[in-house]
MARSE-559140 format. One record per residue (C-alpha): residue number from 1; residue in three letters; x, y, z. Coordinates in steps of 0.2 Angstrom, whole numbers, plus 5000, padded with zeros to 4 digits. Example, Ala and Ser with C-alpha at 12.3 -4.5 7.8 and 13.67 -1.06 7.14 Angstrom:
2
+-----+---------+------+------+------+
! num ! residuo !    X !    Y !    Z !
+-----+---------+------+------+------+
!   1 !     ALA ! 5062 ! 4978 ! 5039 !
!   2 !     SER ! 5068 ! 4995 ! 5036 !
+-----+---------+------+------+------+
END
This chain:
73
+-----+---------+------+------+------+
! num ! residuo !    X !    Y !    Z !
+-----+---------+------+------+------+
!   1 !     MET ! 5000 ! 5001 ! 4999 !
!   2 !     HIS ! 5005 ! 5016 ! 4993 !
!   3 !     LEU ! 5004 ! 5032 ! 5005 !
!   4 !     ASP ! 5005 ! 5049 ! 4995 !
!   5 !     PRO ! 5011 ! 5063 ! 5004 !
!   6 !     LEU ! 4993 ! 5072 ! 5003 !
!   7 !     THR ! 4984 ! 5059 ! 5011 !
!   8 !     ALA ! 4998 ! 5056 ! 5024 !
!   9 !     PHE ! 4995 ! 5073 ! 5028 !
!  10 !     GLY ! 4976 ! 5074 ! 5030 !
!  11 !     ALA ! 4977 ! 5059 ! 5042 !
!  12 !     VAL ! 4989 ! 5068 ! 5052 !
!  13 !     ALA ! 4978 ! 5083 ! 5052 !
!  14 !     VAL ! 4962 ! 5075 ! 5055 !
!  15 !     SER ! 4970 ! 5063 ! 5068 !
!  16 !     ALA ! 4976 ! 5078 ! 5077 !
!  17 !     MET ! 4960 ! 5083 ! 5078 !
!  18 !     LEU ! 4952 ! 5070 ! 5087 !
!  19 !     PHE ! 4964 ! 5071 ! 5098 !
!  20 !     PHE ! 4966 ! 5088 ! 5104 !
!  21 !     TYR ! 4945 ! 5088 ! 5103 !
!  22 !     ALA ! 4946 ! 5073 ! 5117 !
!  23 !     ILE ! 4959 ! 5082 ! 5130 !
!  24 !     GLU ! 4953 ! 5103 ! 5126 !
!  25 !     GLY ! 4946 ! 5102 ! 5143 !
!  26 !     ARG ! 4962 ! 5100 ! 5151 !
!  27 !     SER ! 4968 ! 5118 ! 5146 !
!  28 !     PRO ! 4964 ! 5129 ! 5136 !
!  29 !     TRP ! 4981 ! 5129 ! 5125 !
!  30 !     PHE ! 4974 ! 5113 ! 5119 !
!  31 !     VAL ! 4958 ! 5121 ! 5112 !
!  32 !     LEU ! 4971 ! 5131 ! 5103 !
!  33 !     ALA ! 4980 ! 5115 ! 5097 !
!  34 !     PHE ! 4962 ! 5109 ! 5092 !
!  35 !     ALA ! 4959 ! 5126 ! 5082 !
!  36 !     GLY ! 4976 ! 5124 ! 5072 !
!  37 !     ALA ! 4972 ! 5105 ! 5067 !
!  38 !     CYS ! 4955 ! 5111 ! 5060 !
!  39 !     LEU ! 4965 ! 5125 ! 5050 !
!  40 !     ALA ! 4978 ! 5110 ! 5043 !
!  41 !     SER ! 4962 ! 5097 ! 5041 !
!  42 !     SER ! 4954 ! 5115 ! 5030 !
!  43 !     ALA ! 4971 ! 5115 ! 5020 !
!  44 !     TYR ! 4970 ! 5097 ! 5016 !
!  45 !     GLY ! 4951 ! 5099 ! 5011 !
!  46 !     PHE ! 4956 ! 5113 ! 4998 !
!  47 !     LEU ! 4972 ! 5103 ! 4992 !
!  48 !     GLN ! 4962 ! 5088 ! 4988 !
!  49 !     GLY ! 4948 ! 5099 ! 4979 !
!  50 !     ALA ! 4936 ! 5094 ! 4992 !
!  51 !     TRP ! 4931 ! 5114 ! 4994 !
!  52 !     PRO ! 4917 ! 5110 ! 5004 !
!  53 !     PHE ! 4925 ! 5100 ! 5017 !
!  54 !     GLY ! 4938 ! 5114 ! 5017 !
!  55 !     LEU ! 4928 ! 5126 ! 5020 !
!  56 !     VAL ! 4919 ! 5118 ! 5035 !
!  57 !     GLU ! 4935 ! 5115 ! 5044 !
!  58 !     MET ! 4939 ! 5134 ! 5042 !
!  59 !     VAL ! 4923 ! 5138 ! 5050 !
!  60 !     TRP ! 4926 ! 5125 ! 5064 !
!  61 !     SER ! 4944 ! 5133 ! 5067 !
!  62 !     GLY ! 4935 ! 5151 ! 5069 !
!  63 !     VAL ! 4923 ! 5142 ! 5082 !
!  64 !     ALA ! 4937 ! 5134 ! 5091 !
!  65 !     LEU ! 4946 ! 5151 ! 5092 !
!  66 !     ARG ! 4932 ! 5159 ! 5099 !
!  67 !     ARG ! 4930 ! 5146 ! 5113 !
!  68 !     TRP ! 4950 ! 5147 ! 5117 !
!  69 !     TRP ! 4947 ! 5166 ! 5117 !
!  70 !     THR ! 4935 ! 5164 ! 5131 !
!  71 !     ARG ! 4944 ! 5151 ! 5141 !
!  72 !     ARG ! 4960 ! 5158 ! 5142 !
!  73 !     GLY ! 4959 ! 5169 ! 5156 !
+-----+---------+------+------+------+
END
């Protein structure tokens, strides 16, 4: 089985999203990491040509950034 670089990037990005979402209650920094993983997933979606996925992930990143902003204090 051959894994091209774009697919590997997408797998890492989505896995990071899942991981940081699962532990985001431990620290506001994990919420920020989740937002970053959402941005990476968004980039993957756009690079792959699945622009609806990229757009939704971009919105999720904004939602996560807002949650981080309110929790950071």
